[in-house]
C-alpha positions in Angstrom: -65.0 60.4 142.2 -64.1 57.1 143.9 -67.1 55.1 142.7 -66.8 56.6 139.2 -63.2 55.4 139.0 -64.1 51.9 140.1 -67.0 51.7 137.6 -64.8 53.2 134.8 -62.0 50.7 135.4 -64.4 47.8 135.5 -66.0 48.8 132.2 -62.7 49.4 130.3 -60.9 46.3 131.6 -60.9 42.9 130.1 -62.1 40.0 132.3 -58.7 38.6 133.1 -57.2 42.0 134.0 -60.2 43.6 135.8 -59.2 42.4 139.2 -55.7 43.7 139.4 -56.5 47.0 137.7 -59.4 47.6 140.1 -57.1 46.7 143.0 -54.8 49.6 142.1 -57.5 51.9 143.5 -56.8 50.9 147.1 -53.1 51.1 146.4 -53.3 54.8 145.4 -55.7 55.5 148.4 -53.1 53.9 150.7 -50.4 56.0 149.2 -52.5 59.1 149.8 -53.1 58.1 153.4 -49.4 57.6 154.0 -48.5 60.9 152.4 -51.1 62.8 154.5 -49.9 61.1 157.7 -46.3 62.1 157.0 -47.2 65.6 155.9 -49.4 66.0 159.0 -46.5 65.1 161.2 -44.1 67.7 159.7 -46.4 70.5 158.4 -49.5 72.5 159.5 -52.8 71.1 158.4 -53.5 74.2 156.2 -50.6 73.4 153.9 -51.6 69.7 153.8 -55.1 70.7 152.8 -53.7 73.0 150.0 -51.6 70.1 148.6 -54.6 67.8 148.6 -56.6 70.4 146.7 -53.8 70.5 144.1 -53.9 66.8 143.7 -57.7 66.9 143.1 -57.1 69.5 140.3 -54.4 67.4 138.7 -56.9 64.4 138.7 -59.5 66.6 136.9 -57.0 67.6 134.3 -55.8 64.0 133.8 -59.3 62.6 133.4 -59.9 65.0 130.4 -57.2 63.1 128.5 -58.8 59.7 128.7 -61.7 58.4 126.6 -65.3 57.8 127.7 -66.2 54.3 128.7 -67.0 52.2 125.6 -70.0 50.5 127.2 -71.5 53.8 128.0 -70.9 55.2 124.5 -72.4 52.0 123.0 -75.5 52.2 125.2 -76.1 55.8 124.0 -75.8 54.9 120.3 -72.4 56.5 119.8 -70.9 53.5 118.1 -68.1 55.2 116.3 -66.8 56.8 119.5 -67.1 53.5 121.3 -64.9 51.9 118.6 -62.4 54.7 118.8 -62.2 54.4 122.6 -61.7 50.6 122.3 -59.0 51.2 119.7 -57.2 53.6 122.1 -57.5 51.2 125.0 -56.7 47.9 123.3 -54.3 49.1 120.5 -55.6 46.2 118.4 -58.3 46.7 115.8 -59.4 43.1 115.8 -59.9 43.0 119.5 -61.6 46.4 119.5 -64.1 45.3 116.8 -64.8 42.0 118.6 -65.5 43.7 121.9 -67.7 46.3 120.2 -69.7 43.5 118.6 -70.3 42.0 122.0 -71.3 45.3 123.5 -73.8 45.9 120.7 -75.3 42.5 121.3 -75.8 43.3 125.0 -77.2 46.7 124.2 -79.6 45.3 121.7 -80.8 42.6 124.1 -81.4 45.3 126.8 -83.3 47.5 124.3 -85.5 44.6 123.0 -86.4 43.6 126.5 -87.6 47.1 127.3 -89.7 47.6 124.1 -93.2 48.9 124.9 -96.2 47.1 123.5 -98.7 49.0 121.4 -100.9 51.2 123.7 -103.2 54.1 123.7 -101.7 57.6 124.1 -103.3 58.1 127.6 -101.3 55.1 128.9 -98.0 56.0 127.4 -96.7 58.1 130.2 -97.5 55.5 132.8 -95.9 52.8 130.8 -92.8 55.0 130.1 -92.4 55.4 133.9 -92.7 51.6 134.4 -90.1 51.0 131.6 -87.7 53.4 133.4 -88.2 51.7 136.8 -88.2 48.1 135.5 -84.4 47.6 135.3 -84.2 48.7 139.0 -86.7 46.1 140.1 -85.1 43.1 138.4 -83.1 40.5 140.3 -80.0 41.7 138.5 -80.4 45.0 140.3 -81.7 44.3 143.8 -79.7 41.2 144.5 -76.3 42.9 144.1 -77.7 45.9 146.0 -78.5 43.9 149.0 -75.3 41.8 148.8 -73.1 44.9 148.6 -74.9 46.9 151.2 -74.6 44.1 153.8 -70.9 43.6 152.8 -70.3 47.3 153.5 -72.2 47.1 156.8 -69.9 44.3 158.0 -66.9 46.2 156.7 -67.7 49.3 158.7 -68.6 47.3 161.8 -65.2 45.6 161.8 -63.4 48.8 162.6 -61.5 49.2 159.3 -62.1 52.9 158.9 -61.9 53.5 162.7 -58.2 52.8 162.6 -57.8 55.0 159.6 -59.4 58.1 161.1 -58.6 57.6 164.8 -55.2 56.0 164.6 -53.5 58.7 166.8 -56.3 58.6 169.4 -56.3 54.8 169.6 -52.5 54.6 170.1 -52.8 57.3 172.8 -55.4 55.1 174.5 -53.6 51.8 174.4 -50.0 53.2 175.1 -47.9 51.1 172.7 -44.6 52.6 173.9 -44.1 54.3 170.6 -45.0 57.9 169.7 -48.6 57.8 168.5 -47.9 59.9 165.4 -45.0 57.6 164.4 -47.2 54.6 165.1 -49.8 56.0 162.7 -47.3 56.5 160.0 -46.1 52.9 160.5 -49.7 51.6 160.1 -50.1 53.7 156.9 -46.9 52.3 155.5 -47.9 48.7 156.2 -51.3 49.5 154.7 -49.6 50.7 151.5 -47.4 47.6 151.3 -50.3 45.2 151.9 -52.5 47.0 149.3 -49.8 46.1 146.7 -49.8 42.5 148.0 -53.6 42.5 147.9 -53.6 43.7 144.2 -51.3 40.7 143.4 -53.4 38.2 145.4 -56.7 39.3 143.8 -55.4 38.3 140.4 -54.5 34.8 141.7 -57.4 34.0 144.1 -61.1 34.3 144.0 -63.0 37.2 145.5 -64.9 34.9 148.0 -61.7 33.2 149.2 -59.9 36.5 149.8 -63.0 38.0 151.6 -63.3 35.0 153.9 -59.6 34.8 154.8 -59.5 38.5 155.3 -62.5 38.5 157.6 -61.2 35.6 159.7 -57.8 37.3 160.1 -59.3 40.5 161.2 -61.4 38.7 163.8 -58.4 36.9 165.2 -56.3 40.1 165.6 -59.2 42.0 167.2 -60.0 39.3 169.6 -56.3 39.1 170.6 -56.1 42.9 171.0 -59.3 43.0 173.1 -58.0 40.1 175.3 -54.7 42.0 175.9 -56.6 45.2 176.9 -59.0 43.2 179.1 -56.1 41.6 180.9 -53.8 44.6 181.4 -55.9 47.7 181.1 -55.9 48.2 184.9 -52.1 48.5 184.9 -50.2 51.7 184.1 -48.7 51.8 180.6 -45.2 51.6 181.9 -45.9 48.4 183.9 -47.7 46.4 181.1 -45.9 43.4 179.7 -45.3 43.3 176.0 -46.6 46.8 175.3 -46.1 46.4 171.6 -48.9 43.8 171.4 -51.7 46.4 170.6 -49.6 47.8 167.8 -49.0 44.3 166.3 -52.7 43.6 166.5 -53.6 46.8 164.7 -50.9 46.1 162.1 -52.2 42.6 161.6 -55.8 43.8 161.3 -54.7 46.4 158.6 -52.7 43.7 156.8 -55.4 41.2 156.4 -58.1 43.8 155.7 -56.2 45.0 152.6 -56.3 41.4 151.3 -60.0 41.6 150.7 -62.4 43.2 153.2 -61.4 46.8 152.5 -61.1 46.8 148.8 -63.5 44.1 147.6 -66.8 45.9 148.2 -65.6 49.0 146.3 -64.3 46.9 143.4 -67.4 44.7 143.2 -69.6 47.8 143.2 -68.3 48.4 139.7 -68.8 44.8 138.6 -72.1 43.5 139.8 -74.7 45.8 138.3 -76.0 45.7 134.7 -74.8 48.2 132.2 -78.1 50.1 132.0 -78.1 51.0 135.7 -74.5 50.6 136.8 -73.8 54.2 137.3 -77.0 55.0 139.2 -76.9 51.9 141.4 -73.2 52.2 142.0 -73.7 55.8 143.1 -76.5 54.8 145.5 -74.5 52.0 147.1 -71.4 54.2 147.4 -73.5 57.0 149.1 -75.0 54.5 151.6 -71.5 53.1 152.2 -70.2 56.5 153.1 -73.2 57.0 155.4 -72.2 53.8 157.2 -68.6 55.1 157.4 -69.8 58.4 158.9 -72.0 56.5 161.4 -69.1 54.2 162.5 -66.7 57.1 162.9 -69.2 59.3 164.8 -70.2 56.6 167.2 -66.7 55.2 167.9 -65.8 57.6 170.8 -69.2 57.0 172.5 -68.7 53.2 172.0 -65.3 53.3 173.6 -66.7 55.3 176.5 -69.6 52.9 177.0 -67.9 49.6 176.4 -64.2 50.2 177.0 -61.4 49.4 174.6 -61.5 45.6 175.2 -65.2 45.1 174.5 -65.0 47.5 171.5 -62.2 45.4 169.9 -64.2 42.3 170.6 -67.2 43.8 168.9 -65.0 44.6 165.9 -63.8 41.0 165.9 -67.4 39.6 166.1 -68.4 41.8 163.1 -65.4 40.6 161.1 -66.2 37.0 161.9 -69.9 37.4 160.9 -68.8 39.2 157.8 -66.5 36.3 156.8 -69.4 33.9 157.3 -71.7 36.1 155.2 -69.2 36.3 152.4 -68.7 32.5 152.4 -72.5 32.0 152.0 -73.7 34.9 149.8 -70.8 36.7 148.0 -70.7 35.8 144.3 -67.5 34.9 142.6 -66.6 37.3 139.8 -63.0 36.5 139.1 -62.4 35.8 135.4 -66.0 36.6 134.4 -67.1 39.2 132.0 -69.5 41.8 133.1 -72.3 40.2 131.0 -71.7 36.8 132.6 -71.9 38.4 136.1 -75.2 40.0 135.1 -76.6 36.7 133.8 -75.7 35.0 137.1 -78.2 37.1 139.0 -81.2 36.5 136.7 -80.5 33.3 134.7 -84.1 32.3 134.1 -85.1 35.7 132.7 -81.9 36.1 130.6 -82.1 32.6 129.2 -85.8 33.3 128.3 -84.8 36.6 126.6 -82.0 34.9 124.6 -84.4 32.1 123.5 -86.9 34.7 122.4 -84.2 36.7 120.6 -83.3 33.6 118.6 -87.0 33.1 117.6 -87.7 34.1 114.0 -90.8 34.1 111.9 -90.7 32.1 108.7 -91.7 35.0 106.6 -88.1 36.4 106.4 -88.9 38.3 103.3 -91.4 40.3 105.2 -88.7 41.1 107.8 -86.3 42.6 105.3 -89.0 44.9 103.8 -90.1 46.2 107.2 -90.6 50.0 107.1 -88.4 51.8 109.6 -91.1 54.4 110.3 -93.5 51.6 111.3 -91.1 50.3 113.8 -90.5 53.8 115.2 -94.3 54.1 115.5 -94.4 50.9 117.6 -91.5 51.9 119.8 -93.0 55.3 120.5 -96.1 53.7 121.9 -98.6 54.9 119.2 -101.7 52.8 118.3 -100.9 49.9 116.0 -103.4 47.4 114.7 -102.8 43.8 115.4 -103.8 41.0 113.0 -107.2 39.5 113.5 -106.0 36.0 113.2 -103.0 36.4 115.6 -103.2 33.6 118.1 -102.7 35.7 121.3 -104.0 38.9 119.9 -101.2 40.9 121.6 -97.9 42.1 120.2 -96.4 41.5 123.7 -95.8 37.9 122.5 -93.4 39.2 119.8 -89.9 39.7 121.2 -87.5 40.6 118.4 -87.3 43.7 116.3 -87.8 41.6 113.1 -90.8 39.8 114.4 -92.5 43.1 115.5 -91.8 44.5 112.1 -93.5 41.4 110.6 -96.6 42.0 112.6 -96.7 45.6 111.4 -96.5 44.3 107.8 -99.2 41.8 108.5 -101.6 44.6 109.5 -101.3 46.6 106.3 
């Protein structure tokens, strides 16, 4: 449900509003974390689990009342429903029609780029499989995949989710002088506050800037926390000076993580992939991200036992520092860009070539207008089609637009 919500928000939002709307996801997650921490402090876990189940059912009922994503509807040929959804979302007929026109141009370009050349029937299945796999092998697919997967790897290695799942255990270990359950609730409250601040900042600053600042801040607080533990871990908790330092370091780590490192990879997972494969690739990346979260959580206790608290915190700080450097070098800037502009950024040569070919028109425009629809359907289905004897290249693969392919069909009659 999480990745679906991020993709849905990215697809229904306008470019100048997508950042802050996507950032409301972490705000609601933080609210849920705080609620569960408080309920876990005052009620048995069975009642807390029942209340969480009720919230999931309410989410299911609420989603039935919202329209399907307009880009998804347009890509499946349901244009009237796409226009109706845009009207519901924008409350402005002119804006809705303009956005639908842009969507249709994107869908048309994608379909034209995937048209099959004429082929014999025994090759059709193989070419159909290649056509299905082709979008996943394009730079616009594998580049965002690698960027996001590495971003998630640095995110999990920096200890973000460790403090979410092991907050009580961690505060028992470092002895902050405050009840470990109360300290966990304080951390969750700060997380909620900073998620709101992060949502505001993401509408004012670029994604890359926030990611770099967030990573550097996390590294500083983890190094400070590790240094404190290294200096005073041999002392009893009652004899340690400034016992509140570990709590401050964790709070600082949580604060700066909510500015970028925690929320950005989830948000950008709904932004970076092309429309045709956004759902599939977004789901794959989210699945791998949850595997990384699982791995970090399962290995945390063994890591603490093997390295100690100080070296574990230093390891988190090193990962955050490397993550900040990685984001500075490789993370693309998506603030203020439409989803189509983001897609073009990953494959500019291919897209510019497709746009140039789409603008190409044969001079025999009268032939285009008289093109038989059945003939075009015959071409698209992969059936045998004769090519003109005097065609320069002898292959229909040189024809890129629907009108031009129809002209070739008329030429062969």
